[in-house]
N, C-alpha and C positions, 0 to 999 in steps of 0.2 A: 504494500500500500504506500503510495507516494503522497506525503503530506508535508506541511511546514512544521517548524519547531514548536510554534504555539499550539497547533493542533495536537502535536505529539505529547506535549505536557498534559493536556486534558484527557487524551486517550489513555495515557499512562495512569492518571489519577483514577479514571474509571476502572481500569484493570486492578487497581489496588483497593477497590471497594469504597472510594471516597464519594460520599453523597452530598457534601457541603463544604465550601471553602469560605474563608473570611478574608477581607482585604480592602485595599484602597488603591485606585489606579493612579498612574502617572506616566510621563512621557515614554520611557523605554519599555513599559509593559502594555502599551496601547494595543499592540498586535495581539497579545495574549487576551486582553479584555474584549477585543473585537471577536475573537473566536469564542469566548465565554458567551457573548451576545448571540452569535450565530448558532451555537450548540445548545443554548438555553441551559447552560451548566449552572446548577444551584450555587448562588454566591450571595453573601451578605456584605453589603457596603457599610462599614462602620464609620464612626465620626473621626477616628484617629487610628493610625497604625498600631499604637499601643493597645487600643481597644480591640483591634482585630486579633492580635497575638494572644491576649488574655482570653478572648472568646474561644479561640481554637484550643487553648489550654483547658478551659472549663469543659469544652466538648470532649476532650481526651480523658480528663479525670473522671467524668461522669460515665463514660462508656468503656474505657480501656482501649479504644481505637486511636489511630494516629490522627491528630488534629492538623489541619492544613491552613496556612496563612500566606497571602500574596502581598508584596509591596514593591514599589518602584525603587529606583536607584537613589543614592545619596541620602537625603533626609528621610525618605520613606523607609529605606532599609535601616537607617540608624534609629528610627523610632521604634523598631522591634526589639532593641537590645535588652531593655528591662524585662520584657516578657520572655525572651529567650533565656535570660539568666534565671528567671523565676522558675521556668519549666525545668531547666537543667539541674538545679540543686534539689528539686522535688521529684526528679526522675519521671518526667511526663513526656510521652512520645509526641513530637511535633515534626513536621516537615515545613520549613520556612523557605518559600520561593521568592527570591528577589531578582529584580532586573538590574543589569549592569550596563554601563555605556558600551557602545559597539567596539568590537575588537580593535580597530585602528586607533581608537581614542583611549584605550586602557593604559594607565600609567602616565598620563599626560596632564593630570589635574584637570580633566575635562569637566564640563558643567555637570553638576550633580554626580560626581564620581567619588565613591569612598571604597576603601579596601574591605569589603564585607568579610572575606575569609580571614583577613588579619584581625579584624575586630572581634569576630565570633569564635575564633579558635579556642579561647579559654572557657567558653560558656556553651559549647556544643559537644555532642559525642563525635561528630565529624562534620566537615563541610566541603563543598565543591565549588569550583569556578568552571562553568561550562563555556568553552570557546569554540567547540566543534559540535555541530548538530548531531553528528553520528554517535556521539557519546551520550546523548540525552536519555534514551530509553534505559541504557545500562545504569546510569547514575541515579535516575529516579527509582529504579528497582532496588538498587543498593541502599538508597536513602531510607526507604520505607522499612527494609529489612533491618538496618542498623537501628532505626528509631524504636522499633517495636520489640526487638529481641534483647536477651540479656537484661542488663539494667536499662530500662527505657530512658530515652532522652531526646533532645531536639537535634535535628540535622538541618543545616542550611545549604541551599542550592542557589548559587548566584549565576545568572544566565545572561551572557552578553546579548545586547539588543538585536544584533544582526542574526543571531541564532534563531530567534523567533520567526524571522521571515524566510529563512533558508529551507528549501524543499529537499527531501531525501527519502530513501526507501525505509519506511518505518517497520520495525519488527520488535515487539516487546519480548525480552528474555523470559524464559520459563524458570530460571533458577539463578542463584547468586553464588559466586565463588570468590570469596575474599580471603586472601592469604593472612593467616593469623587470627581470623575472626570467625566464630561459629555461633549458631544458636543452640548448640548442645552444651549445657553446663552441668554435667554430672560429675560428682566428686568421688571421694573415697568413703565407702560405706563403713569402714572400720572407725572413722571419726565419729559416726553415729553410735557405734557400740560403746565408745568411751563415754558419750553423753548419757546413754541409758544406764551405764554403771554408776555414773555420778548421781543420777536421779535416784537410783536404788539405795545409794549410801547416804544421801543427805537427809536432813530433818526438816528444813524450812525452805522449800523451793518457791520461786516466784517466776512465773512466765511473763515476759515483757515483749510485746509485739509492736512493730513499727509499720511505716508506710509500705514496706516491701511485701507485707502480707496482703495488703489491699491491691497493689499493682500486679501481683502474681496470681490473684484470685484464689488464694489458699486459705481464706478465713474459715471455711468449713473444716479443713484439716485441723486448724488450731482449736476450733471448738470441740472437735472429737478428742483431741489430745487432752484438753482441759477436763472433759468429761471422764476420761480414763484416770487422770491423775488426782482430780478433786482438790487441787491446790489453788491458791489465790493467783490473780493475774492483774496486770496493768498494761497500759499502752502509751505510746507517744500521741501527740495531737494528730499526726499524720496517720496513725493507726486506728483512729476512732471509727467505730462501726465494724471492725474485724471481730470484736467480741460483743455479744449482746449486752446492752447496758444494764439489764436486770438480772444477769447471771449472778448467782450467789458466789461471792468471792472475787468478782470483778471490782476493783477498787477505784476505777476512774483512771484518767490520764495522769502521768507523772511529770515532774519537772518544775520549772520556775514558778508557774502558776497552777501546778497540778494539785491533786488531792493530798491531804495530810496522810490518809491511809496508804496511798501508793508510795509516797516518799519515805515514810517510816518503814514500810515493808522492804523497800530497796535497801535501806540502811541496816536492816536487821535480819535479812534472809541469809542462808548459808549456801544457796545455789541460785544464781540469777541466769535464767535461760532466755537469751535475747534473740528475737527472730525478726529478721528483715528491718533492722534499724541501724543507725550510724553513730550513735552516742554523741549527738549534738550537745554543745555547751549549755543549751537551754534545758536539756534533759538531765545532765550529769551534776550540775552545780560544780563545786570544787572537785576537779577530777581526781586529785590525789587521795580524796576521802570518799569517793563514790563506791557504794556497796562494799564497805571495808571488811565485812565478815564473810563475804561470799566468794566462792569459785564462780567465775563468769564463763558462760557458754555463748558463742556467737554463731548463729546460723546466718550465713551471708553469701550473696552471689558475687559481689565485687571484691576481689582480693585486696584492692587498695584501701578498703575500709577496715580490714581486720588489723587490730593493734594500732590503728592510726591515732585514735583519741584515748582509748582505754585498753590496757593490756588484758588479754583474756587467757583463761586456763585451757579452754577447749574450743576449737573452731570446727564448724562444719561448712566447708566451702562448696557451693553449688546452688543451682536453682532450687528455690523452695518447693517447686512443683515436683522435683525429684526427691529432695531430702525429707520433707515433712511426711509423706506417706510411709517411707521406710521407718522413720522415727516412730510414727504412730503404731505401725505393725510390730515393731520390736517392743514397744511398751505393752502392747496387748499380749505379747507372748511371755512377758515377765510374770513370775510367780508372786511378786510383791503385791500386797494389798495396799495400793497407794492411797486410796481414799481414806482408809482407816488410819494409816500412818500419818497423813498430813492433816487430819481433821482438826486437831487441836490448834495447829498453827494457822489454818485458815480461819478458825474462829477468833483467834487473837487479832489477826489483821483486820477482820470485819469490825471487831469491837474497837480497835484503835482508830479506824476510819470514822466510826460513829462519834468519836469524841469531838471532832472538828469537821463536820460535813460542809460541802459547798452550801452557803446560806446567805441570807440578806436580812436586814432589819427594816421592817416597814416603818416609815416615819410619816405620820399624817396621811395626806392625800397625794403626796408626790409619787411619781412612778419610779420604782427602783429597777435598775437594769435586770437584776435576777428575777424579779417578779414578771417583767415584760417577756423575757425569753422563756421562762418556765410556762407562762400562759400560752405562748405561741407553740411551744413543744407539745403541750397537752392538746391543743386544737388541731395540730397537723396529723395527717395519717402516716402510717408506718413507711410509706414509700417516699415521703417528702425529702427533697434534697436541700440541705442547708448550705449556703455559701457565705463566706465572710470576707470582709476587708481585713485590715490589720490595725491592731490597737487594743484598747480595753474591751471594746465590744466583741472582738475576736475571742478573747479569753473567756468572757462571760458566756458567749455562745458555746464554747467548748465545755464549759462547766455545767450549764443548765439545759442545753438542748440535748435530748436523748436521741443519739444516732443509732438507728436500729440495724443498719446493714452497711457493708462496704460501699464506697463511692457515693455516699450520701452526706458527707461532710467535706466540703471543698474549701481549702484555705491555703494561703501562701505561707508555707512553714519555714523553710530555710532562708528565703530571701526577705520575708516580711515586707511584701510589696503593697504599699498603700495604692489604691486605684485598681487593684486586681479584681475586687469583688463584683462590681456592676457588670463589666463585660464577661467575666467568667460565669456569672449567673445566667446571662444571656445565652452563652454557648451551651451551658448545661441544659437549659430548657429546650433549645433547638435540637439537642441530641436526644432528649428524653421528653417528648411532648406529652406523654401520658402521665408524667409525674409533676407534682406541685414543686415549685422552686421558691424558696424564701431567702432573701439576702439580708444579712445583718451588716450594717456599715455605720460609720461615724460621720459627724459633720465635718471632719477633716478629710477622711478618706474619700467620701463621695465626690468631693470637688476635683479629685485627681483625674477622673474620667467621666465626669457628669454629662459630657456630650453624648454618651451612649444612651441617654434617655430618649433622644430623638430616634436612634436606631431601633430601640425597643418599640416605640410608637409606630414608626414607619413599617415595621414588620409584624406588628400585632403579637409581640412576645409577652405572654402572660406570666409575669413574675411579680412577687410582692417585695418591695424594697423598704426595709425597716431601718430608719436612721436613728441610732441611739445618740440623741442630740444633747450634749452636755456643755456646749459653748467653749470647748477647749480641746486641744490635741491631747486626748485623754491619757494615753500612756506616758507621754512626755510630761504632762502636768502631774501625774502621780509621782514620777521620779523627782520632779522639782519640789513637790510637797515633802517627800520623805527624805531626800538627800541634799537638796539645794535651798533649804530654809524658805520654802514657799516663793522662790524667785521665778515667777512665771514669765520667763524671757522668751518672747516670740512664740507663745503657745496659746494664748487666749484668743478666742474667735468672737468677734463682735456680733451684735444682734441684727445687723442690717441685712444679712442674706436671708431670703425667704424661699425655702425649698418648695413650698406649695406653689408659689408663682412660677418658679423655675420649671417645675414638673409640668404644670399646666401649659406653659409657653412652649414646651416641647411635645405636647400631646399626650401626657400621662396624668391621670387623676391624682390629686394630692389631698392628704388628710393630716390633721395635727391632733395629737393626743397629749394632754397635760395633767390629767387627773387619774389616780389609780382606779377609780370606778369605771373609767372608760375601757379598761382592759376587759371587763365583762360585758359592758353595754354596747360598745362601738366596734372594738377590735374584731370579734368574730365575723361580723357582717362584712367588714372590709376584706378579711382573709378569704372568705368563701365567695366573694364576688368574682365575676369574670373580668379578665383584662388586667393589665399592669396597673399598679398603684404604688405611690410613694407614701409611706406612713412616717411622718416626722414626729418623733416621740421625745418630749422634753424630760430629761432626767437630771438629778443633782450633779453639779460640777465637781464636787469634792468626794464623790464615791470612788473608793479604791477597789482594785481587783485583789482579792485575798483568797487563799494564801499567796505569799510571795517569798521566794528565796532570793535575797539580795545578791548581787554580783559578788563572786568570790567566796560565798558561804556554802556550807554543806547542805544537802537536801533536808536534813533534819533541823536546820536552823531557819525555820520559816517564820515570817511575820504573819501572825494569825489574827490580828485585829488592828 
């Protein structure tokens, strides 16, 4: 089949099962967008390239499929960088297609030329500069293979403008053959034998799951392992949903703003079995005193993560889809009565957690963030996807929203990207039209990509946008209260912005809630209504996210009030 490069891109996307792309046109990708028009290829025009890449990210997190974003050269490509970095550190599969100036103009500081490969090398799994149209099918095939296999991540494809116009004999490859890279990540089963022995010998085990369990779709294996062991468990924020929130012995998420029960269990267990997590500093607290009484086990796909932040006693290197079924079967074959052996320990951890549960103190008729999110969680069905921006509201959402299943709590974990939430929620809803999507954002974060309200209105994307409005950059303000003598330097947000008027100007309904009684009288009607809505909720400015582990402190040195 003889076609041009632009047609080849779209044909290749079809063969990879792509049913939607996000993007923003510009000069050097006009030929590609012309073919999108001719082929009626599903495309969402966002208000900004950063919105497009976060939307593709949300699409990928909600489904496990590869998200696709398109941008033009120069500023268009550069506007993707924050979103690519966000996806990279959270292991989200993306293919980012950017236009580059034509071959004769490359390297001459031409109009709207930037070195996309140079810029994205540290924040992608791999990247390509396509200068020959004949390379295009192979490169696209490889890009999707790399993005979705192993530890998922973003891949950038930068395509010279003249490649889009050049005709060639198109044939899409059936397979990928990359020297030194494979999608088979099976390790040494003897490493699992050592872990089983450690479980049989320990007295106080704790299972600790991370985002790798979600991205590998192995949460059911983890749940069966927990059923066999009968021991307590915790998770990272990225691992929310991997374990049922109402499972007896699940202590909530751990770390800087994690539960008292989880953090204390980590510090007191004698075996910490970590599955698909990378020991982020937000999880460990002071590394030298993390889990001081425990032997540490690390089930991990990426060898670069083993012993990077925390030295472990046992590693199991390989894909969780390989290792966890073997681990489960070996535990099932053990003669040890794990549930009986660990019963007292599990009871102790549950009792310890009950001493300081996630809670809030109702004060008059003001709306407390915990009350707001608890009420929304109670109203939402079990398939609802919760998306967050970054800040205090993110932590309150993690604490009070009950995430029932994997891929139903989408947040920027490693990068902490303000502005992620609105476009990511948009992408999640387009990926899962049968599920309700609720965004928790702040009056600071929402401003980062507020232009996407227009995209939501233009495309009739039904999401509910809850602004936890405290008139300050919440997490910044909290640190300034606690550690900088209440010096609110460049963090207070004035009263002049009106999110209701902004929403309505962009075609989205807006509501404002200011009294606690409205959580029962008004909120349900808004949540159950059809169509997008902005719900601007006033909360106290001085409310803190508690518990909190201050920087440099141990996990058991929490601020509790």
